[in-house]
C-alpha positions, 0 to 999 in steps of 0.5 A: 818912400823917397823918390831917387834923385839923380844929379847930372852934369851937362844935363841941359843938352845932348846925352845928358838931356837924354839921360835926364828924361829917361831917368825922369820916365823911370820915376827919378827926380833930377838936379841938372847942371848947365854952363851957358844954356839956361833956357835949354836947362829950363826946357829939360826941367819942364819936360821932366815935370811933364813926365812926373819928375821934380827937377831943378837946374843949377849953373856949373862950369866943370872946368872951374874946380875952384867953384865946386865947393860953392856948387856943393853948397847950392846942391845942398840948398836945393835938396833942402828946399825942393825935397826936404832931404840932405842927400841925393842918390845918383851922380852922372859925370856927363858934362864935356866938350869935344876936341878934334885936333891932330896930336902934332897940332894940339896946344898945351892950352887945349890939352889942359882944357881937356884935362880940366873938363874930362879928368880933373872935374870928375875927380874933384867934383865927385870928391866935393859931392860925396858928403851929399851922396847917399850910402848905397848910391851910384856914380856913373862916369862917361868915357868914350869908345876912343879910349879903346880904339883910335881915330886921328884927331882925338889924342888929347880927348881920348887920353883924358877918357882913358885916365877917367876909366882908371879913376873909376876903378879906384873910386869903386874900390875906395868908396866901397865901404859906403856901398857906393858903386862906381862904373864908367860908360863908354859911348861909341860914335853918336849922332848928336851935336857933340864936337860940332855934329861931326858924326851926325852931319858928315855923311861920309864919316857916318857911313864909315863908322856904320860900316865898322860897327857890327849892328850896322849904324852909328849910335843914337842919343836914346841908345846911350840915355837908355843905357845910362838910366839902366846903369843908375838903376837898382837892377844894375846894383851889383855892377861895380868898377866896370867899363861898359862900352855902348857902341853897337859892336864897333871894331870887334 
């Protein structure tokens, strides 16, 4: 029986790395992408191997949609070389960067960068990879709690995540003939290095968010990695077209 294979964008660090290792522990093989940290990506490949999973790391800049056709060819080659297969099972559109900038100060260039990374990339990268995704496979997009509630300085970032949530519903509907389920996970504030480590390193911000969260703390990478691996599992196969917020009950 063939093992499942997951492709994770931005799988070399942060939540993508955590999800990769959670999936590896579940017996899922991996294709992860990296943009600038090749060494970190190879560390994830090694760690996945120690968990019994086969893993490959490929370079990808999700801000460059012109590169997606060549990337799809690279994925196809990796599948043939390492798995003797034509298709993979799960796509996790995870890669992203933060932007903390007031609405009144956000430049058009910053806005466009957020759009390319957080909205255009999941749209057109998923499109480019569709021929390589198994019928009955799964796609998980990554949004943010900031698409539901508002904090100053997140207008451009959250706008793209809101668009991604709409896109997810359309993908779920239009890919249904191939039985590809598509969902979107919306993490709350997580203590990682994302956006300069603001939530992790700013004690005042951390305490403020914890005080507004029903479970009384900010999120940890394991909270999200566990949820991502669950949503990409066969056990979650009847969940489709849904937004799942994983935030400990913030702003209930």
